[in-house]
C-alpha positions in Angstrom: -77.6 -71.8 112.4 -77.3 -72.6 108.7 -73.8 -73.9 109.4 -75.1 -76.4 112.0 -77.8 -77.7 109.7 -75.2 -78.2 107.0 -72.9 -80.1 109.3 -75.8 -82.3 110.7 -77.0 -83.1 107.2 -73.5 -84.2 106.1 -72.9 -86.3 109.1 -76.3 -88.0 108.8 -75.6 -89.2 105.3 -72.3 -90.5 106.4 -73.9 -92.4 109.3 -76.3 -94.1 107.0 -73.4 -95.2 104.8 -71.7 -96.6 107.9 -74.7 -98.7 108.9 -74.7 -100.3 105.5 -71.0 -100.9 105.2 -70.2 -101.4 108.8 -67.7 -98.5 108.7 -68.3 -95.4 110.8 -67.3 -92.2 109.0 -67.7 -88.9 110.6 -66.7 -85.7 108.8 -66.6 -82.3 110.2 -66.6 -79.1 108.3 -63.6 -76.8 109.0 -64.3 -74.1 111.4 -63.4 -70.5 110.6 -61.6 -68.5 113.3 -63.3 -65.4 114.4 -61.8 -62.0 113.5 -59.5 -60.7 116.1 -60.7 -57.7 118.0 -57.3 -56.0 117.7 -57.1 -56.4 113.9 -56.4 -53.0 112.1 -56.2 -52.4 108.2 -53.8 -49.5 108.7 -50.6 -51.4 108.1 -51.9 -52.8 104.8 -52.9 -49.3 103.7 -49.4 -48.0 104.5 -47.9 -50.8 102.5 -50.1 -50.0 99.6 -49.1 -46.4 99.6 -45.4 -47.4 99.8 -45.9 -49.7 96.8 -47.5 -46.9 94.8 -44.7 -44.4 95.7 -42.1 -46.9 94.6 -43.5 -48.4 91.5 -45.7 -45.5 90.1 -42.7 -43.3 88.9 -41.2 -46.3 87.2 -44.4 -47.1 85.4 -44.9 -43.5 84.3 -41.3 -43.3 83.1 -41.8 -46.5 81.1 -44.9 -45.1 79.6 -43.1 -41.8 78.7 -40.3 -43.7 77.1 -42.7 -45.8 75.0 -44.6 -42.7 73.9 -41.3 -40.9 73.0 -40.2 -43.9 71.0 -43.5 -43.8 69.1 -43.0 -40.1 68.4 -39.5 -40.8 67.1 -40.7 -43.6 64.9 -43.4 -41.4 63.4 -40.8 -38.6 62.8 -38.4 -41.1 61.2 -41.1 -42.4 59.0 -42.1 -38.8 58.0 -38.4 -38.0 57.3 -38.0 -41.1 55.3 -41.0 -40.2 53.2 -39.6 -36.7 52.7 -36.0 -37.9 52.0 -36.4 -38.2 48.2 -37.7 -34.6 48.1 -34.9 -33.4 50.3 -32.3 -35.1 48.1 -33.8 -33.6 45.0 -33.8 -30.2 46.5 -30.2 -30.6 47.7 -29.1 -31.8 44.2 -30.9 -28.9 42.6 -29.2 -26.4 44.9 -25.8 -28.0 44.2 -26.5 -27.7 40.4 -27.6 -24.1 40.8 -24.5 -23.3 42.9 -22.3 -25.0 40.3 -23.8 -23.0 37.5 -23.4 -19.8 39.5 -19.8 -20.6 40.2 -19.2 -21.4 36.6 -20.7 -18.1 35.6 -18.6 -16.2 38.1 -15.4 -18.1 37.3 -12.7 -16.0 35.9 -12.2 -16.6 32.2 -8.7 -17.3 31.0 -7.4 -14.2 29.4 -5.1 -14.5 26.4 -1.5 -13.7 27.4 0.1 -10.8 25.6 3.4 -9.1 25.6 3.9 -5.3 25.8 6.7 -3.9 23.7 7.3 -0.1 23.4 3.9 0.8 24.8 2.1 -1.5 22.4 1.0 -5.1 21.9 2.5 -6.3 18.6 0.7 -9.6 18.3 -3.0 -10.2 17.7 -4.8 -11.6 20.7 -6.5 -14.1 18.5 -3.7 -14.7 16.1 -5.6 -13.2 13.2 -6.9 -9.7 12.1 -10.2 -8.5 13.3 -13.3 -7.5 11.4 -13.6 -3.7 10.9 -17.3 -3.7 10.4 -17.9 -5.6 13.6 -15.5 -3.3 15.3 -17.5 -0.2 14.2 -20.7 -1.7 15.6 -19.0 -2.5 18.9 -17.7 1.1 19.1 -21.3 2.4 18.9 -22.9 -0.1 21.3 -23.3 1.4 24.8 -22.9 -2.0 26.5 -19.7 -2.9 24.7 -17.2 -0.4 23.3 -19.3 2.7 23.9 -16.5 4.8 22.3 -18.9 7.7 21.5 -19.4 8.4 25.3 -15.9 10.1 25.3 -14.8 10.5 21.7 -15.9 12.1 18.5 -15.8 9.6 15.7 -16.7 9.6 11.9 -20.0 8.0 12.6 -22.5 10.6 11.3 -25.7 8.5 11.9 -25.0 8.9 15.7 -25.9 12.3 17.0 -24.3 12.3 20.4 -20.5 12.3 20.5 -18.3 12.9 23.5 -15.5 15.4 23.8 -13.7 14.1 27.0 -11.2 12.2 25.0 -9.3 13.0 21.8 -11.1 13.0 18.4 -10.6 9.6 16.8 -11.3 10.7 13.2 -7.7 10.2 12.1 -6.4 8.2 15.0 -4.7 5.6 12.7 -2.5 8.3 11.3 -1.1 9.0 14.8 -1.0 5.6 16.4 0.1 2.2 15.0 -1.9 -1.0 15.4 0.2 -2.3 18.4 -0.3 1.1 20.2 -4.0 1.1 19.5 -4.3 -2.5 20.8 -2.7 -1.7 24.1 -4.9 1.4 24.5 -8.0 -0.8 24.1 -6.7 -3.6 26.3 -5.3 -1.6 29.2 -4.9 2.1 28.6 -3.3 2.7 32.1 -0.3 0.9 30.9 0.3 3.9 28.7 -1.1 6.7 30.9 -1.8 5.8 34.6 -3.8 9.0 34.9 -6.2 8.3 32.1 -9.9 8.1 32.7 -10.4 5.5 30.0 -11.4 2.1 31.2 -9.6 -1.2 30.4 -11.6 -3.4 28.0 -9.5 -6.5 28.5 -8.6 -6.7 32.1 -10.2 -8.3 35.2 -8.0 -7.5 38.1 -6.8 -4.3 39.8 -10.0 -2.5 38.8 -12.2 -0.3 41.0 -16.0 0.3 41.1 -16.7 -2.4 38.5 -20.3 -2.9 37.6 -21.6 -6.2 39.0 -22.3 -7.7 35.5 -18.7 -7.1 34.5 -17.1 -8.5 37.7 -14.7 -11.3 37.0 -14.8 -10.9 33.2 -13.5 -8.4 30.6 -15.8 -6.0 28.9 -14.7 -7.2 25.5 -13.5 -10.6 24.4 -10.2 -11.1 22.7 -12.0 -11.4 19.3 -14.0 -8.2 20.0 -10.8 -6.3 20.9 -9.3 -7.3 17.6 -12.5 -6.1 15.8 -12.3 -2.7 17.4 -8.6 -2.4 16.7 -9.2 -3.3 13.1 -11.9 -0.6 12.8 -9.7 2.1 14.4 -6.9 1.2 12.0 -9.1 2.3 9.2 -9.5 5.8 10.5 -6.8 7.6 8.6 
């Protein structure tokens, strides 16, 4: 009913114009077709489901990829911030390892020649200091001679008796013979219990702090030998 009124109103205005201008104009509103009785929305619903089934996984995959990229970017940023600390830690570890390696490195021992069960030449090229040698003979962490030998050191109460008395050792042994017995006594007697004071290989059950280095340095060996040479 409303549609007919609209149509008549429009046509009436057009007729009035035609009377004034002498031109007859008639306009008709478009008519809308009636809905078909056999129309069904089911095919459209099926098409919608098909579209969801096809495109939804792709959309979700794209979202997951974007989220994963964001996570990677965050991790890279965090790692980049931590990178200086990691480099500092790595450099510190390398420095520590280098220091430990240097400490464990085998020191270069002075080469010596054995002649007639003795070492004729000084390991340092000069005589040792008898007073320093006496102090080394007493020290438990150095010569520790009193652990096995009796010596003319009256201020020390405990003297060993496993080895020979050294009170007059210089009257029995020459300096070259004394030197070899301090450096490597097994070169003289393979069955001896005395330890080598200037040797780093071929040893057994070596204390950890002495591994890779001799008990006495070349200078300390010469000091002990110089002291023993005074025991006439």
